[in-house]
Structures are given as structure tokens and as C-alpha cells.
C-alpha positions in Angstrom: -105.4 3.0 71.3 -106.2 4.9 68.2 -105.3 8.6 68.3 -107.4 11.1 66.3 -105.8 13.4 63.9 -108.7 15.9 63.9 -107.5 19.5 63.8 -108.9 22.5 65.6 -109.5 25.2 63.1 -111.0 28.7 62.5 -112.6 30.5 65.4 -112.2 27.5 67.7 -108.5 27.5 67.1 -108.2 31.2 68.0 -110.5 30.8 71.0 -108.7 27.7 72.3 -105.2 28.7 71.7 -104.8 32.4 72.0 -106.4 32.8 75.5 -104.5 33.2 78.8 -104.4 29.9 80.6 -104.7 30.9 84.2 -106.9 28.0 85.4 -109.0 30.4 87.5 -105.9 31.9 89.3 -105.3 35.6 89.2 -101.9 35.8 87.5 -99.6 38.6 88.5 -97.2 37.7 85.6 -98.0 36.2 82.2 -95.8 34.6 79.6 -96.6 33.9 76.0 -95.7 30.5 74.6 -95.8 29.7 70.9 -96.9 26.1 70.4 -97.4 24.3 67.1 -99.5 21.2 67.9 -103.0 21.5 66.4 -104.6 18.1 67.0 -107.1 17.4 69.8 -104.1 16.5 72.0 -103.6 20.3 72.3 -105.9 20.0 75.3 -103.2 18.0 77.2 -100.7 20.9 76.8 -103.4 23.4 77.7 -104.0 21.5 81.0 -100.3 21.4 81.7 -100.2 25.2 81.5 -103.2 25.5 83.8 -101.6 23.2 86.4 -98.4 25.3 86.2 -100.4 28.5 86.8 -102.3 26.8 89.7 -98.9 26.0 91.3 -97.0 29.2 90.6 -99.4 31.9 89.9 -97.7 32.6 86.6 -100.1 32.9 83.7 -99.5 31.3 80.3 -100.9 32.6 77.0 -100.6 30.1 74.2 -100.1 31.4 70.6 -100.5 28.8 67.9 -99.9 29.5 64.2 -101.5 26.2 63.1 -100.3 24.9 59.8 -98.6 28.3 59.2 -96.6 28.1 62.4 -93.2 28.2 60.6 -94.1 31.2 58.4 -95.6 33.0 61.4 -92.4 32.5 63.4 -90.3 33.8 60.6 -92.5 36.9 60.4 -92.2 37.4 64.1 -88.5 37.1 64.0 -88.2 39.7 61.2 -90.4 42.1 63.2 -88.7 41.6 66.5 -92.1 40.6 68.0 -91.2 37.2 69.5 -93.1 35.3 72.2 -91.4 34.7 75.5 -91.0 31.0 74.6 -91.6 28.8 71.6 -91.3 25.3 70.2 -88.4 25.1 67.8 -89.6 22.2 65.6 -86.1 21.1 64.8 -84.4 24.5 64.3 -83.0 25.6 67.6 -79.4 26.0 66.4 -79.6 26.8 62.7 -82.6 29.1 62.6 -83.5 30.3 66.1 -80.3 30.4 68.2 -79.5 34.1 67.7 -82.8 34.9 69.2 -82.7 32.5 72.1 -81.2 32.3 75.6 -78.4 29.9 76.4 -79.8 27.3 78.8 -76.7 25.2 79.3 -76.5 26.0 83.0 -80.0 24.6 83.8 -80.3 21.6 86.1 -82.3 19.5 83.7 -79.5 19.6 81.1 -77.7 16.7 82.8 -80.7 14.5 81.9 -80.6 15.1 78.1 -79.7 12.0 76.1 -76.0 12.4 75.1 -76.5 11.6 71.4 -79.1 14.4 71.1 -77.2 16.8 73.3 -74.3 16.8 70.9 -76.6 17.7 68.0 -78.3 20.6 69.8 -75.2 22.1 71.4 -73.1 24.6 69.4 -69.4 24.9 69.2 -69.3 27.3 72.1 -71.1 24.8 74.3 -74.4 26.8 74.2 -77.7 24.9 74.3 -80.9 26.8 73.6 -83.8 24.4 74.3 -85.3 21.9 76.7 -85.8 18.9 74.5 -88.6 16.6 75.8 -88.6 14.2 72.8 -86.2 13.5 69.9 -87.1 12.5 66.4 -85.1 10.0 64.4 -84.9 9.6 60.6 -84.7 5.9 59.8 -86.3 3.1 57.9 -89.4 1.6 59.5 -90.2 -2.0 58.7 -92.8 -4.6 59.3 -91.3 -7.5 61.1 -93.9 -10.0 60.1 -93.4 -9.3 56.4 -89.7 -9.6 56.7 -90.0 -12.9 58.6 -92.2 -14.2 55.7 -89.6 -13.0 53.2 -86.7 -14.6 55.1 -85.0 -11.2 55.7 -82.9 -10.5 58.8 -83.2 -6.7 59.3 -80.1 -6.7 61.5 -78.0 -8.0 58.6 -78.9 -5.0 56.3 -75.7 -2.9 56.5 -75.3 -1.5 53.0 -77.6 -0.2 50.3 -76.9 -3.4 48.3 -78.2 -5.4 51.3 -81.3 -3.3 51.3 -81.9 -3.8 47.6 -81.6 -7.6 48.2 -84.1 -7.4 51.0 -86.6 -5.5 48.7 -86.2 -8.3 46.1 -86.7 -11.0 48.7 -90.0 -9.3 49.8 -91.1 -9.1 46.1 -90.2 -12.8 45.5 -91.6 -14.4 48.7 -94.6 -12.3 49.9 -97.6 -10.4 48.6 -96.5 -7.2 50.4 -95.2 -4.1 48.7 -91.4 -4.0 49.3 -91.2 -0.2 49.6 -94.0 2.2 50.5 -93.8 5.7 49.2 -96.3 8.4 48.4 -96.5 11.9 46.8 -98.8 13.5 49.3 -98.2 15.3 52.6 -94.5 16.0 51.9 -93.9 12.3 52.7 -91.6 11.8 49.7 -89.0 14.3 51.1 -88.0 11.6 53.6 -86.6 9.4 50.9 -83.9 11.9 50.1 -83.6 12.9 53.8 -82.6 9.3 54.5 -80.5 8.6 51.4 -78.4 11.8 51.0 -76.5 11.6 54.3 -75.2 8.1 53.3 -73.9 9.5 50.0 -72.5 12.9 51.0 -72.2 13.7 54.7 -71.6 10.7 56.9 -68.4 11.2 58.8 -66.8 7.9 57.6 -67.3 8.5 53.9 -64.1 8.4 51.8 -65.5 11.2 49.6 -67.3 13.3 52.2 -69.0 16.4 50.8 -70.4 18.0 53.9 -68.2 21.1 53.7 -69.0 21.8 50.1 -72.8 21.5 50.8 -72.4 24.0 53.6 -70.2 26.5 51.8 -72.2 26.5 48.6 -69.7 24.8 46.3 -71.5 21.4 46.0 -71.8 20.5 42.3 -75.2 19.0 41.8 -74.6 18.4 38.2 -71.6 16.2 38.8 -72.6 14.6 42.1 -76.4 15.1 42.6 -77.8 12.1 40.6 -76.9 9.1 42.7 -79.8 9.5 45.2 -82.3 10.0 42.5 -80.9 7.0 40.6 -81.5 4.8 43.6 -85.2 5.9 43.7 -85.4 5.3 39.9 -84.0 1.8 40.2 -86.4 0.9 42.9 -89.3 2.1 40.8 -88.0 0.3 37.7 -87.7 -3.0 39.6 -91.3 -2.7 40.7 -90.6 -2.3 44.4 -93.0 0.6 45.0 -96.7 0.6 45.8 -99.0 1.1 42.8 -100.8 4.1 44.3 -97.6 6.1 45.1 -98.7 9.1 43.1 -102.2 9.5 44.6 -101.3 8.1 48.0 -100.9 10.0 51.3 -99.2 9.3 54.6 -102.3 7.7 56.0 -102.3 5.1 53.2 -98.7 4.2 54.0 -99.5 3.9 57.6 -102.4 1.6 56.9 -100.3 -0.6 54.6 -97.5 -0.9 57.2 -100.1 -1.6 59.9 -101.8 -4.4 58.0 -98.7 -6.3 56.7 -99.2 -4.9 53.2 -95.9 -3.0 53.2 -92.4 -4.1 54.2 -90.3 -0.9 54.4 -90.8 2.8 54.3 -88.3 5.6 54.5 -89.5 8.2 57.0 -88.9 8.9 60.7 -89.8 7.3 63.9 -92.6 9.8 64.4 -94.8 7.8 62.0 -95.0 4.8 64.3 -97.9 6.1 66.5 -99.9 6.7 63.3 -99.3 3.1 62.2 -100.3 1.8 65.6 -103.5 3.9 65.4 -104.6 1.6 62.6 -103.4 -1.6 64.2 -102.3 -1.6 67.8 -100.8 -5.1 67.3 -98.6 -4.1 64.3 -95.2 -5.6 64.6 -92.7 -2.9 63.6 -89.0 -2.4 63.7 -86.6 0.5 63.1 -83.6 0.1 60.8 -80.8 2.6 60.7 -80.1 3.8 57.1 -77.6 1.6 55.4 -74.1 2.6 54.3 -73.0 3.4 50.8 -69.8 1.5 51.4 -69.2 -2.0 52.5 -67.1 -1.1 55.5 -69.2 2.0 56.4 -71.4 2.6 59.4 -75.2 2.8 59.4 -76.9 6.2 60.1 -79.5 7.7 62.3 -80.5 11.3 61.7 -81.5 12.7 65.1 -82.9 16.0 66.2 -85.3 17.8 68.5 -88.9 16.7 68.3 -91.4 18.8 66.4 -93.9 19.5 69.1 -91.9 19.1 72.3 -88.8 21.3 72.5 -89.0 24.7 74.1 -86.6 27.7 74.3 -86.7 31.2 75.7 -86.4 34.5 73.8 -83.2 36.2 74.9 -85.0 39.6 75.2 -87.9 38.4 77.2 -88.9 40.5 80.2 -90.0 37.4 82.1 -86.8 35.3 82.2 -87.4 33.9 85.7 -91.0 32.9 84.9 -89.9 31.3 81.7 -87.2 29.3 83.4 -89.7 28.2 86.0 -92.0 26.9 83.2 -89.1 25.0 81.6 -88.2 23.4 84.9 -91.8 22.5 85.4 -92.0 20.9 81.9 -88.8 19.0 82.6 -90.3 17.2 85.6 -90.6 13.5 84.7 -94.3 13.3 85.6 -95.0 16.4 83.4 -92.6 15.6 80.6 -94.1 12.1 80.1 -97.4 13.7 79.2 -95.8 15.6 76.4 -94.0 12.4 75.2 -97.3 10.6 75.2 -99.0 13.1 72.9 -95.9 13.7 70.7 -95.2 10.0 70.3 -91.5 10.7 70.0 -88.6 9.1 71.7 -87.8 10.6 75.2 -84.9 13.0 75.1 -84.6 13.2 78.9 -83.2 10.1 80.5 -85.3 10.4 83.6 -88.6 10.0 81.8 -90.2 6.7 82.6 -92.8 5.3 80.2 -95.4 2.7 80.9 -95.2 -0.2 78.5 -98.8 0.6 77.4 -97.7 4.0 76.0 -97.3 4.2 72.3 -94.2 6.2 72.9 -92.8 3.2 74.7 -93.3 1.1 71.6 -91.2 3.5 69.5 -88.6 3.9 72.2 -88.2 0.1 72.6 -87.9 -0.3 68.8 -85.2 2.3 68.6 -83.3 0.8 71.6 -83.4 -2.6 69.9 -81.9 -1.1 66.7 -79.2 0.6 68.7 -78.3 -2.7 70.3 -78.3 -4.6 67.0 -76.0 -2.0 65.4 -73.9 -1.2 68.4 -70.5 0.1 67.3 -71.7 0.5 63.7 -73.7 3.7 64.0 -73.3 7.3 63.0 -75.5 10.0 64.4 -76.0 13.4 62.8 -78.5 16.2 62.6 -81.3 15.9 60.1 -79.7 16.4 56.7 -82.0 19.2 55.5 -81.5 21.2 58.7 -77.7 20.8 58.7 -76.7 20.8 55.1 -79.3 22.6 52.9 -80.1 26.3 53.0 -83.4 27.0 54.8 -84.0 23.2 54.8 -85.4 23.0 51.2 -88.0 20.5 52.4 -90.6 21.3 49.8 -88.0 21.4 47.1 -87.0 17.8 48.0 -90.6 16.7 47.8 -91.1 18.5 44.5 -88.0 16.9 43.0 -89.1 13.4 43.9 -92.5 14.1 42.4 -90.8 15.3 39.2 -88.7 12.2 39.1 -91.5 9.6 39.7 -94.8 11.1 38.8 -94.7 10.4 35.0 -93.6 6.8 35.4 -90.3 7.4 33.5 -87.7 8.4 36.1 -84.7 8.0 33.8 -86.2 10.6 31.4 -87.1 13.0 34.2 -83.9 12.7 36.3 -82.1 15.7 34.8 -85.1 17.9 35.6 -85.3 16.6 39.2 -81.6 17.3 39.8 -81.8 20.7 38.2 -84.8 21.7 40.4 -82.7 21.0 43.5 -79.6 22.6 42.0 -81.3 25.8 41.0 -83.0 26.3 44.4 -79.8 25.4 46.3 -77.7 27.9 44.3 -80.3 30.6 44.5 -80.5 30.3 48.3 -76.7 30.1 48.6 -76.3 33.3 46.5 -74.4 31.5 43.8 
């Protein structure tokens, strides 16, 4: 089933998202929830709040910052004017934890997937969100194209293996080996996938996680390798011709229609691919290792539109906890999984095989089985190892590298862009 990406904007946005959702019930207590989904699927979450109010008598006012949600939340943090609850879009520990209530004693915590629980729990054992879905950075591939090319995805364990697979696609099919584009921040995901395998995976002989986090990482000496991989793939002709003008929708169409073999992104793109072809045959590949004896990598973290925490200074603690418990019910949580399209983060959520989220979940479980014993899980690289994420800087740097068609000549500028921003943010 195709899912629309139409956005609610302007006066309609305010009217639809800033009102008190009481469902006709006179609410004696009302909580404010900041929520960041702006597609027409917002109506599903709106109905969930109405059903909650009908059952409990607790009103829910939804605040939505739209495309400026992140900036709006930063402003509200700085002013001390925070909502009672909000979605953390991947930043519950690193950005929001000082403002949020520890929820590690809640009953639903026992149902959180163990791999994700480790990522969203701090060193003191505190956990600040109810995660309903999890997002995974990985390589998405088209199984039909790889079959035609004679490539076994489960045999891709190193970047050299991946390079050989790209060449096999180029030699044996009409498909583009590697889909990338410069629109929609899509190109940030290439570095998001590559950099952990070079710098921070726990099995690396030359692990640089500590230097990245303490501000001493030397971009001039060590920052070129990831950009060099992209440059080599470009030079070998592996990338789609419209990579400069293309947008995410173009990549999704190509992957849906057997016109692309691989793309570096996250599992959250799969519902968008299926929107163009519900019969698309997709797989998920963990990111290969730099070293021959190294493990493959999945970056995992809380889903963007589905993880909720409580302000530590709320005057409505009991009401907020009631709402979280309501959202954690399997029959309620599954509705959010369906509109988010992510992988369930609660083990008691059951998906119907007709759900698009089941497709993504099954593909992820298949990869986990294929690479069992050979996997490293860590938080998203930008969230864990770069100050303030630097997401737009990553995108800009890839554009500097590739836009002019001469990546070798532009590599120093791309590395310097990242280095300058990193050092400024670290106070170097």
C-alpha cells in the first residue's frame, strides 16, 4: 500500500496540532506532548490521544514544530518552557537526558529490545524514554539485482567485499551499483555508515572513539579515508548519473524498480521504497568491516517519531506516566509502528505480515541471523561521536567532495569543512 508523504502546513498545521485532544470528554487534567510527525499519518496519533482521553479523562494537547521541531525544542530547552512530554528523535541521552525523568522503573522497560536498551541507558542505569520503534543505519540492497549479478549479500564482510560486489553489479546488470543523491540530507548517511567502521567500532585495532569524544581527533591526519572511499566509488563509475540533482524519492524509485543495487541509508527508507513498488525485493546488509577479521556493524537508536519521554519538572507526572503506559500497550504501540515504519523496539509488539513494518523487521532479523556472532551494535555515529551531530556538515562535505565531478581535487576542502566545524564546536 502506498503511503502519502503529503505534509500538513500553515494554518491547518496549527489548527490540527496545537489543539487539546479531549475527544469530547471534559478533561480535569491536560498534558502537553510535543510530537514531530507532520505527514497525514498524524491523524493516527491524534486518534490515539483521543482514545486515551476517552478512557482516562486526561486531556492531551499536541504541540508540533513541523520541520523546525529540533530548533523549536532547543529554544524551549534554553527558556525552560518545556512540554510535559516529547519525542526525542534520537537524542534522549546526549541532548535531552538532563531535562528528562528517569523511567527505568516502569513496567514496560522489561519489554525493550536488549540491543537498543543498552544504547539508550546511561552509565548509571537510567533510561529516559519509552521507545516504540528503533532505527538502524545499514546498507539497503535489492535482492533481485544482486541475484542477477551473482552476488551473495551474506558473504559481504569487508569493504573490499563490498567493492567487489559493486563491480559485479556494474559488469553483469543494467542497474546502478550504488545509489546516492545530494538532496534531502541523504548524502549524510554515506559517512554515517562508513565512519564507524574506520574509527569507532569496538574491535578496531586503531580505535579513535575516545579522541573523537574528547576533541583531540586529528582530521588532517585521519579524516581522509572515508572521503577517499566515496571518491573511489565515483571514479569507478558506481554512482547514479543524477546524483547531484537527485533526491531521496529518486533513490527510492530506483531501488523499488530494480534500477539500483545498494544504497547507504537506514532501515527507515524501506517503507518509502515499498510505496513505489509493494513487491520490491529488498534486503538489509550490516555495514562491512575495515579489517578482514573485523565484525560488521549496525548503528541502532531510537526511532525519530516514536520515542517519548517526560520532563523532569512536569506538574503532571502521574498523568504522563499513564500516557506512556497506554502507548506501551501492544495494541496501541503497533499503530505507531505502522505509521513510523520502523523496527519494533518492544518485544511484545506483534505485527501482521501485511504491515510494511513487518517487511522491514523481517529483513533486519534475516540479516541478524546471517551475521550472527559477527555483529557490532552502537549508537548512531553522529549522535555519539560528533558535537551536536553535525548532520548538515556531513551532507555539505559530501556535496563539496562530489558535486564538481573531481573528488580528488576537492577532498582537502571536504575534510577541512568537517575539521573546522568539529574544532569550533569542541572549543579547540
